[in-house]
MOPAC internal coordinates of N, CA, C and O (Angstrom, degrees):
PM7 1SCF
backbone

  N    0.0000 0     0.00 0     0.00 0    0    0    0
  C    1.4491 1     0.00 0     0.00 0    1    0    0
  C    1.5201 1   109.53 1     0.00 0    2    1    0
  O    1.2310 1   121.16 1   -35.49 1    3    2    1
  N    1.2847 1   115.39 1   144.51 1    3    2    1
  C    1.4473 1   120.96 1   175.20 1    5    3    2
  C    1.5154 1   109.41 1   -84.59 1    6    5    3
  O    1.2310 1   120.88 1    15.33 1    7    6    5
  N    1.2994 1   115.92 1  -164.67 1    7    6    5
  C    1.4546 1   120.73 1  -176.11 1    9    7    6
  C    1.5154 1   113.23 1   -81.71 1   10    9    7
  O    1.2310 1   122.40 1    13.36 1   11   10    9
  N    1.3186 1   113.00 1  -166.64 1   11   10    9
  C    1.4539 1   121.83 1  -177.24 1   13   11   10
  C    1.5320 1   110.88 1   -57.81 1   14   13   11
  O    1.2310 1   120.82 1   -43.62 1   15   14   13
  N    1.3335 1   116.03 1   136.38 1   15   14   13
  C    1.4495 1   121.38 1   179.04 1   17   15   14
  C    1.5194 1   114.05 1    85.66 1   18   17   15
  O    1.2310 1   120.33 1  -178.01 1   19   18   17
  N    1.3112 1   116.96 1     1.99 1   19   18   17
  C    1.4599 1   119.41 1   179.95 1   21   19   18
  C    1.5244 1   110.50 1   -74.26 1   22   21   19
  O    1.2310 1   120.96 1   -12.76 1   23   22   21
  N    1.2993 1   115.77 1   167.24 1   23   22   21
  C    1.4653 1   120.67 1   179.66 1   25   23   22
  C    1.5175 1   112.21 1   -61.69 1   26   25   23
  O    1.2310 1   120.21 1   144.97 1   27   26   25
  N    1.3283 1   117.20 1   -35.03 1   27   26   25
  C    1.4574 1   120.98 1   178.55 1   29   27   26
  C    1.5176 1   112.28 1   -64.74 1   30   29   27
  O    1.2310 1   120.67 1   141.45 1   31   30   29
  N    1.3170 1   116.32 1   -38.55 1   31   30   29
  C    1.4608 1   119.89 1   177.98 1   33   31   30
  C    1.5224 1   111.48 1   -69.18 1   34   33   31
  O    1.2310 1   120.13 1   144.94 1   35   34   33
  N    1.3028 1   117.35 1   -35.06 1   35   34   33
  C    1.4628 1   120.68 1   177.45 1   37   35   34
  C    1.5265 1   109.92 1   -65.43 1   38   37   35
  O    1.2310 1   120.60 1   136.66 1   39   38   37
  N    1.3175 1   116.46 1   -43.34 1   39   38   37
  C    1.4671 1   120.52 1   178.08 1   41   39   38
  C    1.5270 1   110.19 1   -63.29 1   42   41   39
  O    1.2310 1   120.35 1   138.28 1   43   42   41
  N    1.3343 1   116.94 1   -41.72 1   43   42   41
  C    1.4642 1   120.62 1   178.98 1   45   43   42
  C    1.5260 1   110.99 1   -63.10 1   46   45   43
  O    1.2310 1   120.12 1   139.31 1   47   46   45
  N    1.3212 1   117.37 1   -40.69 1   47   46   45
  C    1.4663 1   120.63 1   178.81 1   49   47   46
  C    1.5271 1   110.58 1   -65.46 1   50   49   47
  O    1.2310 1   120.15 1   140.18 1   51   50   49
  N    1.3210 1   117.31 1   -39.82 1   51   50   49
  C    1.4678 1   120.49 1   178.36 1   53   51   50
  C    1.5256 1   110.31 1   -66.30 1   54   53   51
  O    1.2310 1   120.11 1   142.08 1   55   54   53
  N    1.3291 1   117.39 1   -37.92 1   55   54   53
  C    1.4739 1   120.47 1   176.19 1   57   55   54
  C    1.5222 1   110.67 1   -60.81 1   58   57   55
  O    1.2310 1   120.52 1   141.95 1   59   58   57
  N    1.3232 1   116.61 1   -38.05 1   59   58   57
  C    1.4662 1   120.53 1   179.66 1   61   59   58
  C    1.5220 1   112.50 1   -68.00 1   62   61   59
  O    1.2310 1   119.64 1   154.21 1   63   62   61
  N    1.2946 1   118.29 1   -25.79 1   63   62   61
  C    1.4620 1   119.98 1   177.37 1   65   63   62
  C    1.5213 1   109.79 1   -63.23 1   66   65   63
  O    1.2310 1   120.46 1   140.36 1   67   66   65
  N    1.3254 1   116.73 1   -39.64 1   67   66   65
  C    1.4635 1   120.90 1  -176.61 1   69   67   66
  C    1.5205 1   113.13 1   -84.52 1   70   69   67
  O    1.2310 1   119.86 1   142.32 1   71   70   69
  N    1.3308 1   117.88 1   -37.68 1   71   70   69
  C    1.4620 1   121.20 1   176.83 1   73   71   70
  C    1.5266 1   108.25 1  -145.73 1   74   73   71
  O    1.2310 1   120.13 1   -64.04 1   75   74   73
  N    1.3214 1   117.37 1   115.96 1   75   74   73
  C    1.4649 1   119.81 1  -177.11 1   77   75   74
  C    1.5266 1   111.80 1   -63.03 1   78   77   75
  O    1.2310 1   120.96 1   -47.61 1   79   78   77
  N    1.3089 1   115.76 1   132.39 1   79   78   77
  C    1.4558 1   121.75 1  -179.16 1   81   79   78
  C    1.5182 1   113.52 1    98.08 1   82   81   79
  O    1.2310 1   120.23 1   161.11 1   83   82   81
  N    1.3108 1   117.17 1   -18.89 1   83   82   81
  C    1.4582 1   120.14 1  -179.20 1   85   83   82
  C    1.5302 1   111.25 1   -65.99 1   86   85   83
  O    1.2310 1   120.15 1   144.10 1   87   86   85
  N    1.2946 1   117.33 1   -35.90 1   87   86   85
  C    1.4664 1   120.73 1   178.08 1   89   87   86
  C    1.5113 1   112.14 1   -64.41 1   90   89   87
  O    1.2310 1   120.58 1   138.08 1   91   90   89
  N    1.3361 1   116.50 1   -41.92 1   91   90   89
  C    1.4535 1   119.88 1   176.92 1   93   91   90
  C    1.5285 1   110.23 1   -65.42 1   94   93   91
  O    1.2310 1   120.17 1   144.20 1   95   94   93
  N    1.3126 1   117.28 1   -35.80 1   95   94   93
  C    1.4551 1   121.22 1   177.40 1   97   95   94
  C    1.5301 1   110.67 1   -65.33 1   98   97   95
  O    1.2310 1   120.32 1   140.56 1   99   98   97
  N    1.3224 1   117.00 1   -39.44 1   99   98   97
  C    1.4689 1   121.50 1   176.87 1  101   99   98
  C    1.5296 1   110.08 1   -62.50 1  102  101   99
  O    1.2310 1   120.72 1   145.17 1  103  102  101
  N    1.3335 1   116.23 1   -34.83 1  103  102  101
  C    1.4586 1   120.77 1   179.57 1  105  103  102
  C    1.5276 1   112.36 1   -80.98 1  106  105  103
  O    1.2310 1   119.87 1   174.62 1  107  106  105
  N    1.3251 1   117.85 1    -5.38 1  107  106  105
  C    1.4485 1   121.49 1   178.72 1  109  107  106
  C    1.5130 1   114.28 1    87.74 1  110  109  107
  O    1.2310 1   119.63 1  -163.21 1  111  110  109
  N    1.3090 1   118.31 1    16.79 1  111  110  109
  C    1.4627 1   123.41 1  -178.90 1  113  111  110
  C    1.5239 1   108.58 1  -103.43 1  114  113  111
  O    1.2310 1   120.75 1   -94.99 1  115  114  113
  N    1.3209 1   116.18 1    85.01 1  115  114  113
  C    1.4628 1   121.87 1  -170.80 1  117  115  114
  C    1.5248 1   111.88 1   -68.84 1  118  117  115
  O    1.2310 1   119.40 1   135.65 1  119  118  117
  N    1.3264 1   118.75 1   -44.35 1  119  118  117
  C    1.4576 1   121.07 1  -177.87 1  121  119  118
  C    1.5250 1   111.46 1   -63.56 1  122  121  119
  O    1.2310 1   120.42 1   135.65 1  123  122  121
  N    1.3262 1   116.80 1   -44.35 1  123  122  121
  C    1.4697 1   120.19 1   178.12 1  125  123  122
  C    1.5263 1   110.52 1   -63.28 1  126  125  123
  O    1.2310 1   120.44 1   141.43 1  127  126  125
  N    1.3255 1   116.77 1   -38.57 1  127  126  125
  C    1.4603 1   120.83 1   179.18 1  129  127  126
  C    1.5235 1   110.76 1   -63.00 1  130  129  127
  O    1.2310 1   120.26 1   136.29 1  131  130  129
  N    1.3237 1   117.11 1   -43.71 1  131  130  129
  C    1.4643 1   120.50 1   179.50 1  133  131  130
  C    1.5221 1   112.14 1   -65.10 1  134  133  131
  O    1.2310 1   120.39 1   137.45 1  135  134  133
  N    1.3230 1   116.86 1   -42.55 1  135  134  133
  C    1.4695 1   120.17 1  -179.69 1  137  135  134
  C    1.5166 1   110.67 1   -63.07 1  138  137  135
  O    1.2310 1   120.14 1   130.94 1  139  138  137
  N    1.3270 1   117.33 1   -49.06 1  139  138  137
  C    1.4633 1   120.07 1  -179.78 1  141  139  138
  C    1.5182 1   111.35 1   -62.56 1  142  141  139
  O    1.2310 1   120.13 1   136.88 1  143  142  141
  N    1.3111 1   117.35 1   -43.12 1  143  142  141
  C    1.4660 1   120.32 1  -178.33 1  145  143  142
  C    1.5224 1   111.40 1   -64.34 1  146  145  143
  O    1.2310 1   119.92 1   134.99 1  147  146  145
  N    1.3135 1   117.75 1   -45.01 1  147  146  145
  C    1.4632 1   120.94 1  -177.90 1  149  147  146
  C    1.5200 1   111.47 1   -66.05 1  150  149  147
  O    1.2310 1   120.35 1   134.40 1  151  150  149
  N    1.3231 1   116.93 1   -45.60 1  151  150  149
  C    1.4673 1   119.69 1  -178.33 1  153  151  150
  C    1.5237 1   111.03 1   -65.98 1  154  153  151
  O    1.2310 1   120.07 1   134.54 1  155  154  153
  N    1.3209 1   117.47 1   -45.46 1  155  154  153
  C    1.4627 1   120.36 1  -175.59 1  157  155  154
  C    1.5281 1   111.48 1   -71.40 1  158  157  155
  O    1.2310 1   120.12 1   131.21 1  159  158  157
  N    1.3095 1   117.37 1   -48.79 1  159  158  157
  C    1.4655 1   119.74 1  -179.15 1  161  159  158
  C    1.5252 1   110.24 1   -65.13 1  162  161  159
  O    1.2310 1   120.32 1   139.05 1  163  162  161
  N    1.3311 1   116.99 1   -40.95 1  163  162  161
  C    1.4632 1   120.06 1   177.38 1  165  163  162
  C    1.5133 1   112.32 1   -63.36 1  166  165  163
  O    1.2310 1   120.40 1   139.72 1  167  166  165
  N    1.3192 1   116.85 1   -40.28 1  167  166  165
  C    1.4632 1   120.31 1   178.84 1  169  167  166
  C    1.5176 1   112.34 1   -67.76 1  170  169  167
  O    1.2310 1   120.60 1   138.48 1  171  170  169
  N    1.3172 1   116.46 1   -41.52 1  171  170  169
  C    1.4640 1   119.61 1   178.08 1  173  171  170
  C    1.5291 1   111.41 1   -68.53 1  174  173  171
  O    1.2310 1   120.28 1   149.85 1  175  174  173
  N    1.3389 1   117.08 1   -30.15 1  175  174  173
  C    1.4603 1   120.12 1   178.70 1  177  175  174
  C    1.5306 1   111.12 1   -67.39 1  178  177  175
  O    1.2310 1   120.54 1   153.85 1  179  178  177
  N    1.3133 1   116.58 1   -26.15 1  179  178  177
  C    1.4697 1   121.31 1   178.39 1  181  179  178
  C    1.5312 1   110.32 1   -95.62 1  182  181  179
  O    1.2310 1   120.68 1  -137.70 1  183  182  181
  N    1.3146 1   116.30 1    42.30 1  183  182  181
  C    1.4665 1   122.07 1  -174.88 1  185  183  182
  C    1.5166 1   113.22 1   -60.59 1  186  185  183
  O    1.2310 1   119.55 1   154.24 1  187  186  185
  N    1.3279 1   118.46 1   -25.76 1  187  186  185
  C    1.4570 1   121.33 1  -176.60 1  189  187  186
  C    1.5309 1   111.99 1   -74.98 1  190  189  187
  O    1.2310 1   119.91 1   161.46 1  191  190  189
  N    1.3096 1   117.77 1   -18.54 1  191  190  189
  C    1.4586 1   121.50 1   170.90 1  193  191  190
  C    1.5239 1   107.21 1   -89.15 1  194  193  191
  O    1.2310 1   119.29 1   -25.77 1  195  194  193
  N    1.2811 1   118.96 1   154.23 1  195  194  193
  C    1.4602 1   120.00 1  -173.28 1  197  195  194
  C    1.5307 1   113.27 1   -83.02 1  198  197  195
  O    1.2310 1   119.77 1   136.76 1  199  198  197
  N    1.3096 1   118.04 1   -43.24 1  199  198  197
  C    1.4583 1   121.04 1  -171.05 1  201  199  198
  C    1.5371 1   113.95 1   -74.68 1  202  201  199
  O    1.2310 1   118.41 1   134.67 1  203  202  201
  N    1.3456 1   120.65 1   -45.33 1  203  202  201
  C    1.4725 1   118.92 1  -176.94 1  205  203  202
  C    1.5354 1   115.31 1   -57.19 1  206  205  203
  O    1.2310 1   118.63 1   139.91 1  207  206  205
  N    1.3336 1   120.21 1   -40.09 1  207  206  205
  C    1.4738 1   117.57 1   177.68 1  209  207  206
  C    1.5225 1   113.22 1   -66.32 1  210  209  207
  O    1.2310 1   120.41 1   148.82 1  211  210  209
  N    1.3256 1   116.82 1   -31.18 1  211  210  209
  C    1.4647 1   119.37 1   177.83 1  213  211  210
  C    1.5235 1   109.58 1   -68.13 1  214  213  211
  O    1.2310 1   120.48 1   135.74 1  215  214  213
  N    1.3250 1   116.69 1   -44.26 1  215  214  213
  C    1.4612 1   120.81 1   177.03 1  217  215  214
  C    1.5284 1   110.05 1   -62.48 1  218  217  215
  O    1.2310 1   120.35 1   138.95 1  219  218  217
  N    1.3346 1   116.93 1   -41.05 1  219  218  217
  C    1.4576 1   121.07 1   178.75 1  221  219  218
  C    1.5309 1   111.20 1   -62.82 1  222  221  219
  O    1.2310 1   120.18 1   140.00 1  223  222  221
  N    1.3233 1   117.26 1   -40.00 1  223  222  221
  C    1.4661 1   120.43 1   179.13 1  225  223  222
  C    1.5301 1   110.81 1   -64.52 1  226  225  223
  O    1.2310 1   120.39 1   140.62 1  227  226  225
  N    1.3238 1   116.85 1   -39.38 1  227  226  225
  C    1.4648 1   120.40 1   177.79 1  229  227  226
  C    1.5300 1   110.19 1   -65.16 1  230  229  227
  O    1.2310 1   120.20 1   136.31 1  231  230  229
  N    1.3372 1   117.22 1   -43.69 1  231  230  229
  C    1.4599 1   120.72 1   178.18 1  233  231  230
  C    1.5246 1   111.23 1   -66.39 1  234  233  231
  O    1.2310 1   119.75 1   145.48 1  235  234  233
  N    1.3241 1   118.07 1   -34.52 1  235  234  233
  C    1.4656 1   121.29 1   177.98 1  237  235  234
  C    1.5309 1   109.65 1   -62.98 1  238  237  235
  O    1.2310 1   120.82 1   133.09 1  239  238  237
  N    1.3170 1   116.04 1   -46.91 1  239  238  237
  C    1.4626 1   120.50 1   177.86 1  241  239  238
  C    1.5229 1   110.60 1   -63.63 1  242  241  239
  O    1.2310 1   120.36 1   139.68 1  243  242  241
  N    1.3227 1   116.91 1   -40.32 1  243  242  241
  C    1.4584 1   121.71 1   178.52 1  245  243  242
  C    1.5341 1   110.65 1   -62.20 1  246  245  243
  O    1.2310 1   120.10 1   140.25 1  247  246  245
  N    1.3246 1   117.41 1   -39.75 1  247  246  245
  C    1.4632 1   121.27 1   179.22 1  249  247  246
  C    1.5287 1   110.88 1   -63.55 1  250  249  247
  O    1.2310 1   120.59 1   139.50 1  251  250  249
  N    1.3199 1   116.47 1   -40.50 1  251  250  249
  C    1.4674 1   120.55 1   179.36 1  253  251  250
  C    1.5319 1   110.35 1   -64.53 1  254  253  251
  O    1.2310 1   120.59 1   132.61 1  255  254  253
  N    1.3234 1   116.48 1   -47.39 1  255  254  253
  C    1.4658 1   120.95 1  -179.07 1  257  255  254
  C    1.5255 1   110.76 1   -66.32 1  258  257  255
  O    1.2310 1   120.62 1   140.24 1  259  258  257
  N    1.3416 1   116.43 1   -39.76 1  259  258  257
  C    1.4620 1   120.81 1   179.53 1  261  259  258
  C    1.5243 1   111.31 1   -61.53 1  262  261  259
  O    1.2310 1   120.14 1   138.30 1  263  262  261
  N    1.3069 1   117.34 1   -41.70 1  263  262  261
  C    1.4648 1   120.52 1   179.11 1  265  263  262
  C    1.5298 1   111.12 1   -68.11 1  266  265  263
  O    1.2310 1   120.30 1   144.25 1  267  266  265
  N    1.3169 1   117.03 1   -35.75 1  267  266  265
  C    1.4651 1   120.24 1  -178.33 1  269  267  266
  C    1.5207 1   112.11 1   -72.69 1  270  269  267
  O    1.2310 1   119.78 1   148.88 1  271  270  269
  N    1.3273 1   118.03 1   -31.12 1  271  270  269
  C    1.4596 1   121.61 1  -174.82 1  273  271  270
  C    1.5285 1   113.41 1  -101.64 1  274  273  271
  O    1.2310 1   119.89 1  -174.70 1  275  274  273
  N    1.3240 1   117.82 1     5.30 1  275  274  273
  C    1.4632 1   121.27 1  -175.64 1  277  275  274
  C    1.5191 1   111.50 1   -66.18 1  278  277  275
  O    1.2310 1   121.23 1   -45.95 1  279  278  277
  N    1.3200 1   115.25 1   134.05 1  279  278  277
  C    1.4535 1   122.35 1   173.49 1  281  279  278
  C    1.5206 1   107.14 1  -122.98 1  282  281  279
  O    1.2310 1   119.30 1   -59.44 1  283  282  281
  N    1.3178 1   118.95 1   120.56 1  283  282  281
  C    1.4630 1   120.24 1  -178.05 1  285  283  282
  C    1.5415 1   110.79 1   -66.52 1  286  285  283
  O    1.2310 1   120.84 1   -30.57 1  287  286  285
  N    1.3291 1   115.99 1   149.43 1  287  286  285
  C    1.4773 1   118.34 1   179.10 1  289  287  286
  C    1.5223 1   111.15 1   -66.93 1  290  289  287
  O    1.2310 1   121.32 1   -32.66 1  291  290  289
  N    1.3110 1   115.08 1   147.34 1  291  290  289
  C    1.4721 1   120.83 1   179.35 1  293  291  290
  C    1.5252 1   108.33 1  -102.27 1  294  293  291
  O    1.2310 1   121.17 1   -51.51 1  295  294  293
  N    1.3076 1   115.36 1   128.49 1  295  294  293
  C    1.4742 1   119.93 1  -178.94 1  297  295  294
  C    1.4848 1   111.28 1  -104.18 1  298  297  295
  O    1.2310 1   120.10 1   180.00 1  299  298  297

């Protein structure tokens, strides 16, 4: 993947719109993908409580932005 704003990052951000964490998985960031997926899906699953879905929505948006702005480390 190239740097921020590359086509790969755009695809990763679009993947995150449909399933949180999928974009990070496309970028090869397994731990970040698991954290985003667990927090967002768990929060949305508790929709009948007020606070968890709000937190999940914030994390969902954060996952999308994180995938779009990701810059791989340079070795």
